[in-house]
FIFI-755063 format. One record per residue: residue number from 1; residue in one letter; x, y, z of N, C-alpha, C in turn. Coordinates in nm, 3 decimals, m for minus. Each point is the difference from the previous one (the first is absolute). Layout:
REM residues N
 seq type   neast  nnorth     nup  caeast canorth    caup   ceast  cnorth     cup
 NUM    A       X       Y       Z       X       Y       Z       X       Y       Z
...
This chain:
REM residues 199
 seq type   neast  nnorth     nup  caeast canorth    caup   ceast  cnorth     cup
   1    M   0.061  m0.120  m0.022  m0.083   0.095   0.008   0.115   0.161   0.026
   2    A  m0.028   0.093  m0.105   0.050   0.122  m0.003  m0.030   0.085   0.134
   3    E   0.103   0.060   0.022  m0.025   0.091   0.123   0.066   0.140  m0.036
   4    V  m0.111   0.109   0.090   0.016   0.175  m0.067   0.189   0.000   0.070
   5    R   0.096   0.047  m0.100   0.149   0.049   0.088  m0.030   0.114   0.051
   6    A  m0.062   0.127  m0.078   0.062   0.106   0.032  m0.124   0.132  m0.031
   7    R  m0.045   0.096   0.057  m0.110   0.050  m0.031   0.067   0.164  m0.025
   8    V  m0.034   0.060  m0.113   0.110   0.160   0.016  m0.149   0.072  m0.068
   9    D  m0.036   0.135   0.059  m0.090   0.080  m0.051   0.025   0.059  m0.087
  10    L  m0.076   0.061  m0.116   0.021   0.049  m0.129  m0.127   0.123  m0.045
  11    K   0.049   0.064  m0.049  m0.127   0.116  m0.126   0.024  m0.069  m0.110
  12    V  m0.156  m0.023  m0.052   0.043  m0.074  m0.143  m0.102   0.070  m0.077
  13    G  m0.034  m0.017  m0.117  m0.094   0.044  m0.105   0.084   0.154  m0.083
  14    L  m0.077   0.020  m0.086   0.026   0.152  m0.061   0.109   0.072   0.043
  15    K  m0.081   0.057   0.075   0.012   0.097   0.084   0.085  m0.004   0.135
  16    S   0.021  m0.175   0.026   0.048  m0.074   0.124  m0.040   0.080   0.163
  17    N  m0.146  m0.004  m0.036  m0.080   0.063   0.082  m0.081  m0.101   0.091
  18    I  m0.003  m0.140  m0.031  m0.051  m0.109   0.059   0.094  m0.086   0.072
  19    D  m0.030  m0.028   0.130   0.051  m0.059   0.099  m0.015  m0.144  m0.015
  20    A   0.112  m0.093   0.001   0.004  m0.138  m0.016   0.113  m0.045   0.116
  21    E   0.002  m0.128  m0.024   0.125  m0.078   0.072   0.059  m0.094  m0.083
  22    I   0.086  m0.026  m0.037   0.100  m0.110  m0.095   0.011  m0.074   0.115
  23    L   0.013  m0.156  m0.034   0.022  m0.102   0.048   0.101  m0.084  m0.086
  24    S   0.081  m0.059   0.076   0.068  m0.099  m0.083  m0.043  m0.179   0.053
  25    F   0.057  m0.078  m0.065  m0.029  m0.103   0.081   0.154  m0.107  m0.010
  26    T  m0.006  m0.122   0.102   0.059  m0.081  m0.036  m0.045  m0.126  m0.034
  27    D   0.051  m0.138  m0.015  m0.034  m0.132  m0.008  m0.096   0.009  m0.146
  28    L  m0.013   0.062  m0.105  m0.051   0.020  m0.119   0.035  m0.149  m0.081
  29    Q  m0.084  m0.042  m0.075   0.056  m0.086  m0.071   0.091  m0.043  m0.095
  30    S   0.005   0.171  m0.086   0.102   0.027  m0.067   0.077   0.129   0.036
  31    D   0.103   0.027  m0.070   0.127   0.041   0.061  m0.030   0.164  m0.069
  32    K  m0.138   0.005  m0.016  m0.022   0.177  m0.032  m0.010   0.066   0.118
  33    E   0.033   0.127  m0.024  m0.053   0.086   0.100  m0.123   0.072  m0.004
  34    H  m0.087  m0.078   0.055  m0.157   0.077  m0.026  m0.027   0.073   0.125
  35    V  m0.066   0.122  m0.012  m0.051   0.079   0.100  m0.185   0.009   0.008
  36    A  m0.008   0.079   0.085  m0.155   0.020   0.039  m0.038   0.132   0.041
  37    L  m0.068   0.059  m0.054  m0.028   0.167   0.051  m0.104  m0.030   0.062
  38    I  m0.018   0.030   0.133  m0.111   0.027   0.079  m0.064   0.137   0.034
  39    F  m0.144   0.018  m0.067  m0.061   0.079   0.026  m0.121   0.015   0.111
  40    K  m0.004   0.081   0.105  m0.097   0.011   0.092  m0.109   0.066  m0.036
  41    A  m0.108  m0.063   0.008  m0.177   0.047  m0.016   0.004   0.115   0.096
  42    A  m0.032   0.124  m0.048  m0.062   0.096   0.074  m0.090  m0.006   0.100
  43    D  m0.089  m0.063  m0.015  m0.100  m0.016   0.044   0.059  m0.123   0.129
  44    K   0.057  m0.061   0.007   0.051  m0.114   0.058  m0.064  m0.093   0.017
  45    S  m0.035  m0.051  m0.131  m0.162  m0.125   0.004   0.065  m0.146   0.014
  46    D  m0.062  m0.066  m0.010   0.029  m0.139   0.029  m0.034  m0.064  m0.111
  47    Q  m0.037   0.054  m0.085  m0.044  m0.080  m0.154   0.143  m0.070  m0.052
  48    I  m0.054  m0.108  m0.077   0.114  m0.060  m0.090   0.083   0.056  m0.093
  49    P   0.137   0.021   0.050   0.033   0.100  m0.066   0.042  m0.040  m0.143
  50    L   0.026   0.121  m0.078   0.039   0.005  m0.127   0.155  m0.030  m0.049
  51    V   0.022  m0.091  m0.086   0.119  m0.052  m0.017   0.029   0.020  m0.160
  52    R   0.075   0.047  m0.048   0.070  m0.030  m0.160   0.125  m0.068  m0.026
  53    M   0.002  m0.065  m0.090   0.175  m0.079  m0.013   0.035   0.083  m0.116
  54    H   0.090   0.083   0.046   0.022   0.090  m0.110   0.164  m0.051  m0.094
  55    S   0.031  m0.100  m0.091   0.154   0.011  m0.016   0.043   0.098  m0.070
  56    E   0.138   0.015   0.053   0.102   0.133  m0.026  m0.021  m0.008  m0.131
  57    C  m0.007   0.131  m0.057   0.052   0.058  m0.130   0.036   0.083  m0.065
  58    L   0.124   0.003   0.031   0.131   0.121  m0.008  m0.041   0.103  m0.113
  59    T  m0.069  m0.048  m0.128  m0.023   0.124  m0.087  m0.105   0.040   0.047
  60    G  m0.093  m0.039   0.043  m0.128   0.032   0.010  m0.037   0.092   0.128
  61    D   0.061  m0.073   0.100  m0.049   0.055   0.156   0.125   0.117   0.008
  62    V   0.088   0.009  m0.035   0.112   0.102   0.004   0.024   0.083  m0.122
  63    F  m0.013  m0.029  m0.107   0.063   0.064  m0.139  m0.148   0.027  m0.053
  64    H  m0.132  m0.043   0.043  m0.134   0.014  m0.057  m0.002  m0.050  m0.170
  65    S   0.058  m0.096  m0.013   0.010  m0.083  m0.153  m0.170   0.033  m0.064
  66    S   0.036   0.055  m0.122  m0.143   0.007  m0.084  m0.061  m0.182  m0.044
  67    R   0.094  m0.077   0.030  m0.018  m0.123  m0.039  m0.105  m0.058   0.117
  68    C  m0.042   0.021   0.085  m0.074  m0.037   0.110  m0.088   0.067   0.100
  69    D  m0.082  m0.061   0.079  m0.035   0.081   0.079   0.011  m0.019   0.161
  70    C   0.138  m0.050   0.018   0.027  m0.037   0.115  m0.007   0.072   0.117
  71    G   0.063   0.107  m0.065   0.010   0.128   0.109  m0.096   0.076   0.056
  72    E  m0.104   0.019  m0.141  m0.136   0.045   0.052  m0.082  m0.090   0.096
  73    Q   0.022  m0.120   0.019  m0.081  m0.119   0.049   0.029   0.031   0.134
  74    L   0.171   0.020   0.020   0.070   0.012   0.134  m0.075   0.124   0.087
  75    E   0.041   0.105  m0.077  m0.092   0.111   0.058  m0.145   0.022   0.012
  76    E  m0.041  m0.066  m0.081  m0.139  m0.025   0.058  m0.052  m0.069   0.100
  77    T   0.081  m0.083   0.055   0.000  m0.081   0.097   0.047   0.054   0.094
  78    I   0.116   0.057   0.011   0.040   0.118   0.096  m0.069   0.065   0.054
  79    N  m0.091   0.077  m0.077  m0.078   0.108   0.012  m0.145  m0.050   0.091
  80    K  m0.039  m0.133  m0.046  m0.134  m0.046   0.010   0.086  m0.084   0.196
  81    M   0.082  m0.015  m0.029   0.056  m0.072   0.192   0.041   0.108   0.045
  82    G   0.034   0.105  m0.056   0.042   0.131   0.114  m0.184   0.033   0.064
  83    E  m0.105   0.008  m0.055  m0.078   0.002   0.049  m0.098  m0.097   0.093
  84    Q   0.011  m0.119  m0.066  m0.058  m0.121   0.059   0.069  m0.101   0.070
  85    G   0.160   0.029   0.006   0.067  m0.107   0.072   0.014  m0.124  m0.092
  86    G   0.096  m0.081   0.026   0.026  m0.132  m0.098   0.179  m0.029  m0.022
  87    I   0.011  m0.084  m0.088   0.110  m0.077  m0.014   0.055   0.024  m0.134
  88    I   0.126   0.031  m0.015   0.067  m0.030  m0.138   0.099  m0.081   0.001
  89    L   0.005  m0.116  m0.047   0.113  m0.124  m0.010   0.063   0.044  m0.104
  90    Y   0.121   0.064   0.001   0.081   0.036  m0.109   0.083  m0.124  m0.032
  91    L  m0.008  m0.041  m0.124   0.075  m0.130  m0.008   0.094   0.001  m0.111
  92    R   0.126  m0.058   0.002   0.120   0.054  m0.069  m0.025  m0.101  m0.133
  93    Q  m0.095   0.011  m0.108  m0.013  m0.110  m0.080  m0.028   0.070  m0.135
  94    E   0.118   0.084  m0.028  m0.032   0.073  m0.120  m0.014  m0.053  m0.116
  95    G  m0.077   0.082  m0.075  m0.035  m0.059  m0.149  m0.085  m0.140   0.044
  96    R  m0.093  m0.044   0.035  m0.059  m0.092   0.057   0.111  m0.079   0.001
  97    G   0.066  m0.021   0.083   0.090  m0.099   0.027   0.127   0.002  m0.069
  98    I  m0.034   0.085  m0.105   0.164  m0.038  m0.106   0.116   0.056   0.024
  99    G  m0.026   0.110   0.089   0.097   0.082  m0.010   0.027   0.144  m0.035
 100    L   0.127   0.079   0.020  m0.035   0.115  m0.078   0.067   0.005  m0.126
 101    Y   0.091  m0.040   0.010   0.068   0.020  m0.169  m0.063  m0.100  m0.089
 102    N  m0.106  m0.088   0.052  m0.071  m0.072  m0.088  m0.078   0.058  m0.064
 103    K  m0.077   0.083   0.122  m0.125   0.070  m0.027   0.039   0.122  m0.109
 104    I   0.137   0.026   0.001  m0.002   0.078  m0.138   0.051   0.001  m0.068
 105    D   0.048  m0.154  m0.060   0.001  m0.039  m0.117  m0.155  m0.040  m0.027
 106    A  m0.097  m0.009   0.069  m0.116  m0.058  m0.011  m0.095   0.130  m0.091
 107    Y   0.075   0.130   0.043  m0.041   0.140  m0.002   0.004   0.035  m0.163
 108    R   0.117  m0.077  m0.010   0.053   0.007  m0.139  m0.080  m0.075  m0.107
 109    L  m0.031  m0.109   0.062  m0.110  m0.086  m0.079  m0.128   0.033  m0.021
 110    Q  m0.024   0.104   0.118  m0.187   0.036  m0.038   0.038   0.130  m0.092
 111    S   0.123   0.067   0.005   0.007   0.108  m0.093   0.008  m0.085  m0.161
 112    E   0.027  m0.081  m0.032   0.003  m0.094  m0.144  m0.171  m0.050  m0.011
 113    G  m0.072   0.019   0.079  m0.131  m0.039  m0.028  m0.061  m0.135   0.102
 114    M   0.079  m0.034   0.078  m0.071  m0.080   0.084  m0.047   0.055   0.186
 115    N  m0.087  m0.088   0.002  m0.070   0.027   0.135   0.074  m0.060   0.115
 116    T  m0.018   0.060   0.104   0.090  m0.074   0.146   0.028  m0.106   0.021
 117    Y  m0.125  m0.082  m0.038   0.013  m0.148   0.043   0.110  m0.080  m0.120
 118    E  m0.034   0.058  m0.125   0.049  m0.063  m0.109   0.151   0.054   0.024
 119    A   0.056   0.080   0.018   0.126   0.046   0.050   0.059  m0.091   0.063
 120    N  m0.034  m0.004   0.126   0.040  m0.100   0.128   0.019  m0.117  m0.063
 121    N  m0.066  m0.062  m0.061  m0.021  m0.155  m0.088   0.106   0.041  m0.100
 122    H   0.022   0.072  m0.074   0.124  m0.001  m0.106   0.091   0.009   0.051
 123    L   0.046   0.027   0.157   0.120   0.019   0.050   0.021  m0.120   0.063
 124    G  m0.109  m0.092   0.004   0.047  m0.121   0.082  m0.079  m0.038   0.120
 125    F  m0.067   0.095   0.051  m0.078  m0.001   0.108  m0.144  m0.033   0.013
 126    G  m0.059  m0.034   0.112  m0.169  m0.011  m0.002  m0.060   0.150   0.007
 127    D  m0.110  m0.005   0.012  m0.106   0.114  m0.004  m0.002   0.039   0.090
 128    D   0.046  m0.069   0.134   0.028   0.099   0.151   0.069  m0.133   0.082
 129    L   0.087   0.024   0.057   0.106  m0.072   0.098  m0.001   0.050   0.115
 130    R  m0.089   0.144   0.044  m0.039   0.015   0.112   0.003  m0.134   0.126
 131    D   0.019  m0.027   0.111  m0.049  m0.056   0.126  m0.034   0.071   0.073
 132    F  m0.113  m0.026   0.039  m0.055   0.071   0.131  m0.010  m0.045   0.135
 133    T   0.130  m0.127   0.020   0.004  m0.083   0.139   0.049   0.103   0.102
 134    D   0.085   0.091  m0.059   0.072   0.074   0.100  m0.116   0.088   0.067
 135    A  m0.099   0.048  m0.109  m0.084   0.109   0.052  m0.069  m0.068   0.073
 136    S  m0.044  m0.114   0.023  m0.078  m0.078   0.087   0.039   0.003   0.125
 137    L   0.131  m0.060   0.012   0.093   0.013   0.112  m0.039   0.128   0.072
 138    M   0.019   0.104  m0.071   0.037   0.136   0.080  m0.132   0.044   0.011
 139    L  m0.107  m0.054  m0.040  m0.144   0.022   0.084  m0.028  m0.043   0.108
 140    K   0.068  m0.158   0.009  m0.044  m0.077   0.129   0.115   0.050   0.114
 141    A   0.113   0.048  m0.069   0.059   0.056   0.122  m0.015   0.141   0.039
 142    L  m0.111   0.083  m0.061  m0.086   0.127   0.038  m0.130  m0.076   0.110
 143    G   0.004  m0.090  m0.004  m0.120  m0.078   0.044  m0.120   0.023  m0.058
 144    L  m0.017  m0.047  m0.152  m0.122   0.038  m0.057   0.025  m0.124  m0.089
 145    D  m0.147  m0.016  m0.016  m0.033  m0.170  m0.082  m0.103   0.057  m0.087
 146    K  m0.073   0.148   0.028  m0.125   0.023  m0.104   0.033   0.142  m0.011
 147    I  m0.034   0.041  m0.154   0.021   0.132  m0.028  m0.111   0.047  m0.104
 148    R   0.040   0.098  m0.017  m0.073   0.091  m0.132   0.111   0.033  m0.081
 149    L   0.000  m0.064  m0.165   0.142   0.021  m0.038  m0.056   0.100  m0.127
 150    I   0.086   0.070  m0.021  m0.014   0.130  m0.097   0.100  m0.092  m0.135
 151    T  m0.086  m0.035  m0.113   0.072  m0.039  m0.092  m0.093  m0.010  m0.127
 152    N   0.058  m0.017  m0.132  m0.119  m0.032  m0.097   0.047  m0.114  m0.070
 153    N   0.126  m0.067   0.063   0.023  m0.127  m0.065  m0.038  m0.164   0.059
 154    P  m0.094  m0.057  m0.046  m0.059  m0.155   0.069   0.143  m0.051   0.010
 155    K   0.117  m0.018  m0.044   0.114  m0.088   0.057   0.014   0.017   0.110
 156    K  m0.011   0.124   0.056   0.060   0.052   0.134  m0.100  m0.048   0.128
 157    I  m0.139  m0.017  m0.065  m0.092  m0.019   0.108   0.010  m0.177   0.006
 158    K   0.014  m0.042  m0.129   0.018  m0.137   0.042   0.098  m0.069   0.063
 159    D   0.159   0.117  m0.035   0.072  m0.098   0.054  m0.016   0.016   0.186
 160    L  m0.027   0.136   0.043  m0.012   0.035   0.139  m0.092  m0.096   0.050
 161    T  m0.085  m0.025  m0.072  m0.150  m0.094   0.082   0.077  m0.164   0.030
 162    D   0.113  m0.040  m0.142   0.012  m0.148   0.008   0.109   0.032   0.110
 163    L   0.074   0.108   0.036   0.122   0.001   0.109  m0.096   0.014   0.156
 164    G  m0.142   0.019   0.004  m0.082  m0.018   0.115   0.005   0.130   0.053
 165    I   0.007   0.064  m0.103  m0.080   0.215   0.066  m0.120  m0.018  m0.069
 166    E  m0.099   0.056   0.086  m0.128  m0.025  m0.030  m0.048   0.155  m0.057
 167    I  m0.072   0.000  m0.106   0.018   0.135  m0.047  m0.158   0.082  m0.007
 168    E  m0.013   0.069   0.075  m0.199   0.059   0.049  m0.044   0.029  m0.079
 169    E   0.104   0.093  m0.105  m0.008   0.083  m0.078   0.080   0.069  m0.093
 170    V  m0.045  m0.012  m0.139   0.110   0.021  m0.099   0.000   0.178  m0.036
 171    V   0.023   0.106   0.036   0.045   0.085  m0.063   0.059   0.081  m0.127
 172    N  m0.068   0.035  m0.106   0.068   0.010  m0.097   0.044   0.149  m0.023
 173    T   0.137   0.021  m0.053   0.063   0.144  m0.030  m0.071   0.045  m0.135
 174    S   0.008   0.119  m0.030  m0.036   0.100  m0.089   0.080  m0.063  m0.134
 175    A  m0.012   0.009  m0.121   0.055  m0.034  m0.122   0.069   0.169  m0.024
 176    H   0.140  m0.029   0.003   0.073   0.137  m0.016   0.035  m0.025  m0.148
 177    V  m0.053   0.077  m0.122   0.024  m0.041  m0.142   0.076   0.162   0.010
 178    K   0.117   0.006  m0.053   0.081   0.083  m0.065   0.055  m0.041  m0.098
 179    H   0.065   0.083  m0.100   0.063   0.001  m0.108   0.110  m0.077   0.012
 180    G  m0.011  m0.139  m0.096   0.132  m0.104   0.014  m0.066  m0.087   0.101
 181    N  m0.087  m0.027   0.075  m0.026  m0.118   0.057  m0.135  m0.061  m0.039
 182    E  m0.074   0.023  m0.104  m0.152  m0.030  m0.049   0.014  m0.157  m0.064
 183    S   0.117  m0.026  m0.060   0.027  m0.149  m0.050   0.011  m0.113   0.156
 184    Y   0.127   0.087   0.080   0.037  m0.095   0.124  m0.157  m0.025   0.053
 185    L  m0.086   0.104   0.037  m0.109  m0.036   0.108  m0.105  m0.082  m0.085
 186    K  m0.023   0.025  m0.094  m0.085  m0.110  m0.126   0.005  m0.126   0.004
 187    A   0.201  m0.040  m0.009   0.030  m0.149   0.017  m0.032  m0.054   0.147
 188    K   0.018   0.112   0.105  m0.020  m0.037   0.133  m0.154  m0.073  m0.005
 189    V  m0.081   0.059  m0.052  m0.122  m0.023   0.034  m0.032  m0.109  m0.157
 190    S   0.019   0.004  m0.092  m0.011  m0.136  m0.074   0.056  m0.105   0.015
 191    H   0.116  m0.007   0.067   0.117  m0.096  m0.004  m0.012  m0.049   0.164
 192    G   0.038   0.107   0.079   0.003  m0.036   0.157  m0.138   0.019   0.075
 193    K  m0.100  m0.002  m0.073  m0.149   0.036   0.050  m0.024   0.080   0.126
 194    H   0.041   0.096  m0.019   0.069   0.144   0.119  m0.192   0.038  m0.007
 195    K   0.002   0.057   0.105  m0.143   0.062   0.003   0.031   0.150  m0.007
 196    L  m0.017   0.062  m0.124   0.041   0.105  m0.039  m0.111   0.068  m0.099
 197    D  m0.030   0.114   0.026  m0.106   0.077  m0.095   0.071   0.054  m0.097
 198    I   0.040  m0.079  m0.141   0.068   0.105  m0.028  m0.066  m0.012  m0.167
 199    K  m0.051   0.119  m0.080  m0.081   0.016  m0.072   0.060  m0.034  m0.149
C-alpha cells in the first residue's frame, strides 16, 4: 500500500490564487513520481470528493500546445476544485504513456495527416499505454475508495472500477476547441469514445 510521504502548501491556477496542498507518495507500483494536489472545500462539506486523474502533458500543461486540450482541462479542473474542493492525481504518463520524445514524433506524424491514435500506432505503440494502478494506490493511501471522477474518458472509468475504486458520479469537462486541436478532439470522440460535445 502506498503512503503519503510529504505535504507542501501551494497556490495554483492561472493567477496562482487557489490554495492547494501537494503530496508525494512512497511504495507505488511504478518508479514514477506521481503527486496529488488536494483542494479543500470552502464549505467543509463531507461529500464524496471530486477526483481527476490528469496525465502529465508538458506541451499542453506548460506550453499551451495547440495540438491538445490538456492544459485547458487542467485549468478548468483547478478552478472547479478551488470552489468545491477535490483531488488532482498528477500522473507522470506523458503522451498516453509513450513519453515526451515519442509524443513529439507523433506530433510530426499528425502534421502529415495521421490522427493522434494512428500516429502512436505508427510508432509501434498502443492507443493508450497508461496504467492507473498507482492512481488507485494513491486514492487508497488517502483513505478513499469512493469518488466522483472528472473525466470524458471511458477507459479511466473502467480501469479505476476494475482496481476497486467505486465511482459515484462522472463529471465531464468542457470541450476546449481551439485552432489546431479540432481533429485531435474528433479522434478522441470517434476512436477513444470520449464524451465530448464536438460539433
